[in-house]
N, C-alpha and C positions, 0 to 999 in steps of 0.2 A: 851893679851887683854888690860891690863893697859897701856902698851906702845903705842898700837894702838890708844887708846882713847886720850892720850896726843898728839899724832901726828895729829889726826883729829882736836883737839882744836887749835893747832898751825896753821894749814892750814886755819881754819875759821878766826882766829884772824889776821894773818899776810897777808893772800892773799884773802880778801873778794871779791867775784865776779870774781876771776881769773879762767880761763879755766884750766891752769896748776894745780892750787890748787885743783880744782874739780876732775881732773884726779887722783891726788895723793890720794884724799879721797876715790875714787872708788876702787883704788888698795888696800888701807888699809882695806876697808870694805870686800874685797874679802879674804884678809888674816885673818881677824877676823872671817869670815864665816868658813874657814878651821879649824882654832883653836877651834872654838865653836863646830863644828861637831865632832872633835876628842875628846874633853873634854866630850861632852854629851854621846857619845857612850862608852867611858871608864867607865863612871858612870853607864850606863845601863848594861854593862857587869858585873860589880861588883854587882849591885843590883840583877841581875838574879841568882847569887850564894846564895843569902840570902833568908830568908822566905818572903812570898808575902806581908806581912805587910810593909816591907821596900820599896817594889815597889810602893805602894800607897804613902808612905811618899815622895819618890823622885819625882814622877810625880806631886804630889800635890804641892810640893815646887816650881816646875817650873811654875805652873799656878799662885800661889800666887805672885811670882816675877812679873808676868804680871799685877796683880792687883796693886801692889805697884808702878810699873812703870807708870800705868795709873793715879793713884792718884797724883804722883809727877807731871805728865804732866798737870793735871787739876790745881794743886796748883800753878805751875809756870805761867800757862795761866792767872790766875786771879790776882795773887799777883805781877807779874812782867810784866803785860801787857803794862804798860806805858813806860817800859824800852826798848821795841823793841824785835823783834824776835832773834836777834843775842845774846842779853843778856840771853834770855831764853835758847837758845841752849847751850851756854857756861856753864851756871849754871847746866843745865841738865847733860852735859858731866862731869863736876866736881864731881857731886854727884855719877854718874856712876863709875867714876874712884875710888872713895873712897870705894864704895861697892865692886867693883871688887877686889881691893887689900885686903880687909877684907876676901873675899871669898877665895882668893888665899892662904893666910896664914892659915885660918881655914880649908880649904880642905886638905892642906898638912899635918896638924896635924891629921886630921881625917883618912886619908889614911894609916897613920902609927900606928893607934890605934889598941889595942888588939881585939876590936870588928871586924874590917874589916879583919885583918889577920886571925882571927879564921875561917871566912867563906871562905877565899881564900885557906886555907890549911886544910880542914876538914878531909880528908882521911889520910893524913900523920901525923896528930896529932901534927904538929908544928905550933906555933903561928906567925912565921915570915918566909919570903921568904929567901932562901939561896942566897949567893952572885951570881949575874949574872942571877938569875931566875926572870922571869916576869909572869904576870898574863896569858899571851898567852901561855907560855910554860907549864903552869899547866893545862890549860883548853883545850889544843889541844889533839886530839886523833889520834894515829898512825894507820896504816893499820893492824899492828900486835897486836893491843890491844885486850884484852879479851872482851872489850865492842864494838867489831866491828859492832854489829848490830845497834849501835847508831850513826854510821858515817853519816847517812842521817837523816834529820829532818822528823818527822812523819807528817801525813797529817794535823793534827790540827795546828801545829806550822807553816807550810807552808801557810795555809789559813789565819792565823792571820797576817802573813807578807804581804800577798796580800791585805787584807782589811785594814790594817793600811796604806798602800800606798794610797788606795782609800780615806781613811779618811783624810789624809794630803792633797791629791789633792783637795777634795771638800772644805776643809777649806780655802785655799788660792785662789781657783777658785772664791769663792763668797765673802770672807772677807779678807781685807777690801775694795778692789776696787769696786766691784759691790754693796756691802752693803752700802758703803759711797757715792754712786753717788747722792742720793737725797740731800746730804749736800750742793751741789753747788747752789741750788735754793730753799732755805727754809727760809721763812720770820720770823719764830718763833725762829730760833737758827742759830748762825753763823757756818761757816764751821769748824773752830777750835774747837768750843764747841761740835759740832756734832761728830767729829772724836774722841775727848777726852772722851766724855761720852759713845760713842759707844764702844770704846776700853775697858773702865772700865766695862761696862755691859757684854761684851763677856768674859773678863778675870774672872770676878766674878763668872759667871755661869759655866765657864770652870772648875774653882776650885771646885765648888759644885758638878759637875758631877764626878770629880776624887775622891772626898771624898765619894760620894754615892756608888761607886763601891765596897766599903768595905762590903756593906750590901746585896750583891747578890752572888749567887753561879753559875752565868751564865758561860757557856762554850763557845767554839768557834762558835757553831751554833747560840747561842743567840747574839754573837757579830756581826755575819754576818747579822742577822735580823736588829740589831740596826743600823749598818752601811748602809745597802742598803735601808731599808725602813724608818728608823727613820731619816736619814739625807737627803735622796733624795727628801723628801717632800719640802725641802727648795729651790730646783732648780726652780720650777715654781714661787714660792713666790718672790725670789730675782730678777729673771729676769723680772717678771711682774711689780714689784715695780720700778725697774730701768727704765722700758719703759713708765710707766703711772703715775709716782708720780706727774707729773706736771698737769695732766688732771683729775685724779681720786681722790676723797676725801678719798676713802678706802685705795688705795695703797700709797697715800701721807701722811697717818696718822702716826704720830710719835710713837703712841702706837704699830701699826703693825710693823713698821721698827725696833724699839728697841726690841720688843717682839721676832721678828725673830732672832735678834742677840743673845738674852739671851738663847733661846732654842737651837740655833745652837752651842753656846759655851758649853752648858750642854751636848749635845750629843757627841761633840768632846771629852770633858774631860772624860766622862763615858767610851767611847770606848777605849781610850788610857789606862786608868787605869786598866780596866778589862783585856785588852790584856797583859799588863805587869805582872799582877797578875797570869794569867792563863798560858801564853806561856811557861815559864820555867818548869811547872809541867808536861809537855808532854815528857820530856827527863831526862836522868840520870845526875848526877853531872858533868860529863865530858863535856856535851854539853850545859849546862845552859848558860854559858857566850856567846856561839855562838848564841843562841836564842836571848838573850838580845841585842847583837850587831846587828843582822839582823833585829830585830823589829825596832831598832832605825834608821837604815839605810833606812828602808822602809818608815818611817815617813818623813825623810829629803828628800828622792827622791820624795815622793808625794807632799810635800810642794813646791819643785822646779818646778815640772811639773804643779802644780796648778797655781803657780804664772805666768808662761809663758802663760798658757791657759787663765788666767784672763786678761792679757794684750791684747791678741788677741780679746777676747770678748768685752773689753771696746772700742777697735777701731771700732768694728762692731756696737755697740750700739750708739756710738757717730756719 
């Protein structure tokens, strides 16, 4: 990730406006996406082996990172506005590089800590993996295992996987593309300010939703209710706002627009946090990592599908 960020900065600085440079940046983003997906699923696998309090900490940290990113973007927008967009992007990339390097060294130390090793090897009583042994080799279950009845995930875990996919799909289906559409024609706020503040509002309430999950004992049935009914109410709101924000005082109101973003972020964070707290409890120790991995994959698949659907919807609306 740090090397990818440096490469993107060089492309922006050395080949501004170049089609070739733009192509290299797209390829680099694709590589970053793959690396990010692997890293995220590895963390979620590990977290699934640990008590549910750690699940809340991990998903909350992810959301707080979005808050910090939005604050940085707003800060650069106002304090570096006179220097131009290229300076803002380069400064943003530099800060990202520093944070990513710090995360790399901090994460490497954390993965080797006694705390992590304790939960990776709880049954064997050893605090460290033996030579050549990996997390996958420990968490996999063979057909001859005495825990054979756990080879297949129970209904609760499968349903969580399905609804986390839907959760991710709905998020990028509406946010930011459809949700930010009114930014293009609003006299009270610029497009850059609209997107920056909207991102901050969404990320902040996403974080609050993930923290709020600690105070509920909701199971998979409650998560389904939250996902289907609690999030689907935003479908007509976002679409009607995108269609009538120019002609309707109500749908063009910034209070309604940002209010939708806040509530949408809260329901996303709450659903994700509860799912990762509850999911691993449906299986024994041997399958916990598998549940964590599949829940993470479901979110990423949903985000990808939602992004594609959002692009198609935007073409229709325009």
